[in-house]
C-alpha positions as CSV (number, residue, x, y, z in Angstrom):
1,M,-7.6,29.3,16.2
2,A,-7.6,32.8,17.6
3,A,-11.3,33.2,16.8
4,K,-12.0,29.7,18.7
5,L,-10.0,30.8,21.5
6,K,-11.8,34.2,21.8
7,Q,-15.3,32.6,21.6
8,Q,-14.4,30.0,24.4
9,K,-13.4,32.7,26.5
10,N,-16.4,34.8,26.1
11,N,-18.5,31.8,26.9
12,V,-16.6,31.3,30.1
13,I,-17.0,35.0,31.0
14,A,-20.7,35.0,30.3
15,H,-21.1,31.7,32.5
16,E,-19.0,33.2,35.3
17,K,-21.1,36.5,35.2
18,A,-24.4,34.3,35.1
19,F,-23.5,31.8,37.8
20,G,-20.2,33.2,39.7
21,R,-17.2,31.3,40.6
22,H,-17.8,28.3,42.9
23,V,-16.1,28.7,46.5
24,L,-15.9,25.7,49.1
25,V,-15.3,27.2,52.7
26,V,-14.0,24.6,55.1
27,D,-13.9,25.3,58.8
28,D,-14.8,23.4,62.0
29,S,-16.3,26.7,63.4
30,R,-19.8,27.5,62.3
31,A,-19.3,31.0,63.0
32,Q,-16.1,31.3,61.0
33,R,-18.1,29.8,58.0
34,R,-21.0,32.2,58.3
35,I,-18.5,35.3,58.2
36,L,-16.9,34.0,55.4
37,V,-20.1,32.8,53.5
38,L,-21.7,36.2,53.8
39,A,-18.4,38.0,52.6
40,L,-18.2,35.8,49.5
41,E,-22.1,35.9,48.6
42,R,-21.7,39.6,48.7
43,G,-19.1,39.4,46.1
44,G,-21.3,37.5,43.8
45,Y,-19.7,34.0,44.6
46,R,-21.4,30.7,45.0
47,V,-20.5,29.2,48.1
48,T,-20.7,25.4,49.6
49,E,-19.7,24.8,53.1
50,A,-18.0,21.9,54.9
51,D,-17.3,21.5,58.5
52,S,-14.2,19.2,58.2
53,G,-11.7,17.9,55.8
54,V,-13.3,14.8,55.4
55,T,-16.7,16.2,54.5
56,A,-15.0,18.6,52.2
57,L,-13.3,15.9,50.2
58,A,-16.8,14.3,49.8
59,R,-18.1,17.6,48.4
60,C,-15.3,17.7,46.0
61,Q,-16.4,14.4,44.7
62,E,-19.6,16.1,43.8
63,A,-18.5,19.5,42.3
64,A,-15.5,21.1,40.7
65,F,-14.8,24.1,43.1
66,D,-12.8,27.3,41.7
67,F,-11.7,28.1,45.1
68,V,-11.3,26.5,48.3
69,L,-10.9,28.5,51.6
70,S,-9.7,26.0,54.3
71,D,-8.8,26.4,57.9
72,W,-5.4,25.0,58.9
73,M,-6.2,23.8,62.3
74,M,-9.2,21.1,62.1
75,P,-9.8,17.8,63.8
76,E,-9.7,14.3,62.1
77,M,-7.9,16.0,58.8
78,D,-6.0,19.3,59.3
79,G,-5.7,21.9,56.4
80,L,-2.3,20.6,55.2
81,E,-3.7,17.0,54.7
82,F,-6.7,18.0,53.1
83,C,-4.8,20.4,50.8
84,R,-2.6,17.6,49.8
85,A,-5.6,15.2,49.2
86,F,-7.4,18.0,47.3
87,K,-4.5,18.6,44.9
88,A,-4.2,15.0,44.2
89,M,-7.7,14.6,42.9
90,P,-8.1,14.3,39.3
91,R,-9.9,17.2,37.8
92,D,-10.3,19.0,34.5
93,G,-9.6,22.7,35.6
94,Y,-7.3,24.1,38.6
95,G,-8.5,24.6,41.9
96,Y,-7.0,27.4,43.8
97,F,-6.5,26.5,47.4
98,I,-6.3,29.3,50.3
99,L,-5.1,28.4,53.8
100,L,-6.8,30.4,56.6
101,T,-4.2,30.4,59.6
102,S,-3.0,32.3,62.4
103,K,0.5,30.8,61.9
104,S,3.0,33.2,60.9
105,E,6.4,31.2,61.2
106,K,8.1,31.0,57.9
107,G,8.6,27.1,58.5
108,E,5.0,26.6,58.9
109,I,4.2,28.7,55.7
110,A,6.8,26.8,53.8
111,D,4.9,23.5,54.8
112,G,1.9,24.8,53.4
113,L,3.3,25.7,50.2
114,D,4.8,22.2,49.7
115,C,1.5,20.7,50.4
116,G,0.3,22.7,47.3
117,A,-1.5,25.7,48.8
118,D,-1.6,28.7,46.6
119,D,-2.2,31.5,49.1
120,F,-2.6,32.2,52.8
121,L,-5.0,34.5,54.7
122,A,-4.5,35.4,58.2
123,K,-7.4,34.9,60.7
124,P,-9.4,36.7,61.5
125,V,-10.2,37.4,58.0
126,N,-10.2,40.9,56.6
127,S,-12.9,41.2,54.0
128,D,-10.9,43.6,51.7
129,E,-7.9,41.3,51.8
130,L,-10.1,38.5,51.0
131,R,-11.6,40.0,47.9
132,A,-7.9,41.1,46.8
133,R,-6.7,37.6,47.4
134,L,-9.6,36.1,45.5
135,R,-9.0,38.6,42.5
136,A,-5.3,37.3,42.4
137,G,-6.6,34.0,42.2
138,E,-9.0,35.0,39.4
139,R,-6.2,36.0,37.4
140,I,-4.4,32.8,37.9
141,L,-7.5,30.7,37.0
142,G,-8.2,32.9,33.8
143,M,-4.4,32.3,32.7
144,Q,-4.8,28.5,33.5
145,F,-8.2,28.3,31.5
146,E,-6.6,30.0,28.4
147,L,-3.6,27.7,28.6
148,M,-5.9,24.6,29.0
149,T,-8.0,25.7,26.0
150,K,-4.9,26.4,23.9
151,N,-3.5,23.2,24.9
152,R,-7.0,21.4,23.7
153,L,-6.8,23.4,20.4
154,I,-3.4,22.3,19.8
155,G,-4.2,18.8,20.7
156,S,-7.3,18.9,18.2
157,T,-5.0,20.6,15.6
158,L,-2.3,18.1,15.9
159,D,-4.8,15.2,15.6
160,E,-5.9,16.9,12.3
161,L,-2.5,17.2,11.0
162,Q,-1.9,13.6,11.8
163,K,-5.0,12.7,9.8
164,V,-3.5,14.8,7.0
165,Y,-0.1,13.3,7.4
166,D,-1.5,9.7,7.5
167,S,-3.5,10.6,4.2
168,L,-0.3,11.9,2.6
169,D,1.7,9.0,3.7
170,R,-0.8,6.7,2.1
171,D,-0.7,8.7,-1.1
172,L,3.0,8.7,-1.1
173,I,3.1,4.9,-0.6
174,E,0.9,4.7,-3.6
175,A,2.9,7.2,-5.5
176,R,6.3,5.0,-4.6
177,K,4.5,1.8,-6.1
178,L,3.5,3.7,-9.3
179,Q,7.1,5.3,-9.7
180,Q,8.4,1.7,-9.4
181,T,6.2,0.5,-12.4
182,L,8.0,3.1,-14.4
183,V,10.8,0.6,-14.7
184,R,8.6,-1.9,-16.5
185,E,11.4,-4.4,-16.7
186,R,14.2,-5.1,-14.2
187,H,15.8,-7.6,-16.4
188,R,15.8,-8.7,-20.1
189,D,18.1,-11.0,-22.0
190,F,18.4,-9.8,-25.6
191,G,20.4,-12.8,-26.6
192,R,23.6,-11.2,-27.3
193,G,23.5,-9.0,-24.2
194,E,21.4,-8.6,-21.2
195,V,20.5,-5.6,-18.9
196,S,19.6,-5.4,-15.3
197,A,18.2,-2.4,-13.7
198,L,18.3,-1.0,-10.0
199,L,16.1,1.7,-8.6
200,R,15.9,2.4,-4.9
201,P,14.3,5.7,-3.9
202,S,15.9,7.1,-0.7
203,G,12.3,8.3,0.5
204,H,8.8,7.5,-0.4
205,V,9.4,8.7,-3.9
206,G,12.6,9.7,-5.7
207,G,14.2,11.5,-8.6
208,D,16.1,8.7,-10.2
209,L,14.9,6.8,-13.3
210,V,16.6,3.8,-15.2
211,G,15.5,1.8,-18.2
212,F,16.3,0.4,-21.5
213,F,14.6,0.0,-25.0
214,E,15.0,-1.7,-28.1
215,I,16.1,0.4,-31.1
216,N,16.2,-2.5,-33.5
217,P,17.1,-6.3,-33.5
218,H,20.6,-5.6,-33.2
219,R,20.7,-2.2,-31.1
220,I,19.4,-1.2,-27.7
221,G,19.4,2.1,-25.6
222,V,20.3,2.1,-21.9
223,Y,19.8,5.1,-19.8
224,S,20.3,6.4,-16.2
225,V,18.6,9.7,-15.1
226,D,19.0,11.8,-11.8
227,V,16.4,14.6,-11.5
228,S,17.4,17.6,-9.0
229,G,15.8,17.6,-5.7
230,H,13.9,14.9,-4.1
231,G,10.1,14.2,-3.3
232,V,6.9,14.6,-5.7
233,A,8.1,17.4,-7.9
234,S,11.2,15.1,-9.0
235,A,9.1,12.1,-9.1
236,M,6.6,13.9,-11.5
237,M,9.6,14.7,-13.7
238,T,10.9,11.1,-13.7
239,A,7.4,10.0,-14.9
240,R,7.6,12.6,-17.8
241,L,11.0,11.5,-18.8
242,S,9.9,7.7,-18.6
243,G,7.4,8.6,-21.4
244,L,10.1,10.3,-23.5
245,L,12.2,7.4,-23.2
246,S,9.8,4.7,-23.5
247,G,10.2,1.5,-25.3
248,S,6.5,0.7,-25.4
249,S,5.6,3.9,-26.9
250,P,8.2,4.3,-29.8
251,D,6.4,7.5,-31.4
252,Q,6.9,9.5,-28.0
253,N,10.6,8.3,-27.6
254,V,12.9,11.3,-28.2
255,A,15.8,9.0,-29.0
256,L,14.0,7.0,-32.0
257,T,13.6,8.1,-35.4
258,E,13.1,6.3,-38.7
259,G,15.9,5.1,-40.7
260,A,16.5,5.7,-44.4
261,F,14.8,2.4,-45.4
262,G,11.9,2.5,-43.1
263,E,13.2,0.9,-40.2
264,Q,13.5,2.1,-36.7
265,D,16.6,4.1,-35.9
266,A,18.0,6.3,-33.1
267,H,19.5,9.8,-32.9
268,P,23.0,10.0,-31.8
269,P,23.4,10.1,-28.0
270,E,24.7,13.5,-28.0
271,E,21.8,14.7,-30.1
272,V,19.4,13.0,-27.8
273,A,20.8,14.8,-24.9
274,A,20.6,18.2,-26.8
275,R,16.8,17.4,-27.9
276,L,16.0,16.8,-24.1
277,N,17.8,20.0,-23.2
278,R,15.7,22.0,-25.8
279,M,12.6,20.4,-24.5
280,M,13.3,21.4,-20.9
281,F,13.4,25.2,-21.9
282,E,10.8,25.2,-24.7
283,N,8.2,22.8,-23.5
284,I,8.5,21.4,-20.0
285,Q,9.7,24.7,-18.5
286,V,10.3,23.8,-14.6
287,E,12.7,25.0,-12.2
288,Q,14.4,21.6,-12.3
289,Y,17.3,20.0,-14.3
290,F,18.6,16.5,-14.5
291,T,21.7,14.4,-15.2
292,L,22.0,11.8,-17.9
293,A,23.8,8.9,-18.9
294,Y,22.6,7.3,-22.1
295,A,24.2,4.5,-24.2
296,D,23.5,3.3,-27.7
297,I,24.8,-0.4,-27.7
298,N,25.4,-2.5,-30.9
299,L,24.6,-6.1,-29.8
300,R,26.5,-7.5,-32.8
301,T,29.7,-5.7,-32.4
302,G,29.7,-4.5,-28.7
303,Q,30.3,-0.9,-29.9
304,V,29.1,1.7,-27.5
305,A,28.1,5.3,-28.3
306,L,27.1,7.2,-25.2
307,V,26.7,10.6,-23.8
308,Q,27.3,11.8,-20.2
309,A,25.5,14.8,-19.1
310,G,26.5,15.6,-15.7
311,H,26.1,12.2,-14.5
312,P,28.8,10.2,-12.8
313,H,31.2,8.5,-15.2
314,P,30.0,5.2,-16.6
315,A,32.1,2.2,-15.6
316,L,33.4,-0.4,-17.9
317,I,33.9,-3.8,-16.0
318,R,36.2,-5.9,-18.1
319,S,36.1,-9.6,-18.0
320,S,39.8,-9.6,-17.2
321,G,39.1,-7.9,-13.9
322,A,39.8,-4.3,-14.6
323,V,37.4,-1.3,-14.2
324,E,37.4,1.6,-16.3
325,Y,35.6,4.9,-16.0
326,I,34.7,6.8,-19.3
327,G,32.9,10.0,-20.3
328,A,33.4,13.5,-20.7
329,G,31.5,15.0,-17.9
330,G,29.1,17.3,-19.7
331,M,26.4,19.8,-18.6
332,P,23.2,18.8,-16.8
333,I,20.2,18.8,-19.0
334,G,17.8,21.9,-18.4
335,L,20.6,23.9,-16.9
336,I,21.8,26.2,-19.8
337,P,20.0,26.6,-23.0
338,G,21.9,25.6,-26.2
339,A,24.4,23.2,-24.1
340,V,26.5,21.1,-26.4
341,Y,27.1,17.5,-25.6
342,E,29.9,15.2,-26.8
343,R,29.9,11.7,-27.7
344,V,31.9,9.1,-26.2
345,E,32.8,5.6,-27.7
346,A,33.8,2.5,-26.1
347,Q,34.5,-1.1,-27.4
348,L,33.0,-4.0,-25.3
349,L,34.4,-7.6,-25.5
350,P,32.6,-10.6,-24.7
351,G,32.0,-10.9,-20.9
352,D,32.6,-7.1,-20.5
353,R,30.0,-5.0,-18.9
354,L,28.8,-1.5,-18.9
355,F,27.5,0.2,-15.6
356,L,25.4,3.6,-15.8
357,V,25.1,4.6,-12.1
358,S,23.8,7.5,-10.2
359,D,25.7,9.8,-7.7
360,G,23.6,8.1,-5.1
361,V,26.2,5.3,-5.1
362,T,29.3,7.0,-5.7
363,E,28.5,9.8,-3.1
364,C,27.2,7.5,-0.5
365,P,28.7,8.5,2.7
366,S,30.1,6.2,5.5
367,S,29.4,6.4,9.0
368,E,32.5,8.8,9.2
369,G,31.1,11.0,6.3
370,E,33.7,9.8,3.7
371,E,32.0,9.3,0.2
372,L,32.5,6.0,-1.6
373,G,33.7,7.4,-4.8
374,E,35.0,5.6,-7.9
375,E,37.5,3.8,-5.8
376,G,35.1,2.2,-3.4
377,L,32.6,1.4,-6.3
378,T,35.5,-0.5,-8.2
379,R,36.3,-2.4,-4.8
380,I,32.6,-3.5,-4.8
381,L,32.2,-4.3,-8.4
382,L,35.5,-6.3,-8.5
383,A,34.4,-8.3,-5.3
384,N,31.2,-9.4,-7.0
385,R,32.2,-9.5,-10.6
386,K,31.7,-13.2,-11.1
387,M,28.1,-12.8,-10.0
388,K,25.3,-12.6,-12.6
389,N,23.8,-9.2,-13.3
390,P,20.7,-9.1,-10.9
391,A,22.7,-10.9,-8.1
392,L,25.7,-8.2,-8.6
393,L,23.1,-5.3,-8.4
394,E,21.6,-6.9,-5.0
395,A,25.4,-7.4,-3.8
396,L,26.0,-3.5,-4.7
397,V,23.0,-2.4,-2.5
398,W,24.1,-4.9,0.3
399,D,27.8,-3.5,0.4
400,L,26.6,0.0,0.3
401,A,24.3,-0.5,3.4
402,T,27.4,-2.0,4.9
403,Y,29.5,1.2,4.1
404,F,26.8,3.5,5.0
405,D,25.9,1.4,8.1
406,G,22.1,1.4,7.3
407,E,19.5,1.1,4.6
408,D,18.0,4.5,4.6
409,F,20.4,5.9,2.2
410,P,20.4,9.7,2.0
411,D,20.0,9.6,-1.8
412,D,18.4,7.4,-4.5
413,V,20.4,4.5,-5.5
414,S,19.9,3.5,-9.1
415,G,21.9,2.1,-12.1
416,A,21.6,0.1,-15.2
417,L,24.0,-2.8,-15.9
418,F,24.6,-4.2,-19.4
419,L,26.6,-7.5,-20.0
420,F,27.7,-8.1,-23.6
421,K,27.8,-11.7,-24.5
422,G,28.9,-11.4,-28.1
């Protein structure tokens, strides 16, 4: 930008040296005009004459003058009227207007300034004073040109930035679509139980991930992940984790293993968390961490084994109308090498639900800044507990938007809701 400014300034200076500044002399006295013209031409200026304000305005339609020297007292249109009309004309650069006058009253001078005059010269005009006033005007015109050039460059830079922003915005919209495909299924009925998933990023892309996969015909894994931070880096981490917890690629799923008789089995939840923690330090090696709630659910018995690694406490929504929060807290994954995780067990009865939810729900603020918390989440869950899983999650988002007083939540909102049918 600095190089462009310097080049443009040098071009203008070279142009001025070759052709000189253009001055319009306006006076109804031919003798006065001749005196001024000779003095200006000796100073290297290009000069155009006009014998009245009306003629001068016509000249201004044909050329952009750098300076205007205009007599105050003229027939038809005096200097003030001409100055006012000149300043109102559209033009690219600035026109420096000097009034020639024998007036010296402060009130009259103030009138001239109000009309837009930049300077005054007393008649008869002294050639030395004329050159000094023009040099002062040159400095003003130079500063005005630099300002105008910088504004043009800023405008063009902003246009370029807008193009870049539009391109990034389109890319982020596509990235959001791709991230949404990480949750391949939003709902699945396993016969004895069903799972519904909710994923709503707070921006174009987010750091939350939810999902489920089949361990074997009578067991499923359900998880909820929240990667630290927001934006592209967090979204890339969720894409990596989606592959590590994929049901469509069992050989890549860190939770799955082979049982004693060759059937598909799963590692205990606390071991899954420990394995992911080791991978963060040994393989992935990024400056990020994530929280996790992962549950291994037996579809026959309703027995749940889960691990809570820094994630909000999972909620048990009993068919009787009670809500219980379970879990032992635990350390986030990727924060401390060698972290140890504890297993938590629970028993689901027919009609009970297990809800793995992100902190974008429990920490959602009201318009007054008060977080929803587990107490607020309990109210929402109980108010909508008679709904089916997908409808309950929709109602949760609706109630959350009412609580927040808007739909642009400050954090990603996500969760996995399991209903045990038995």
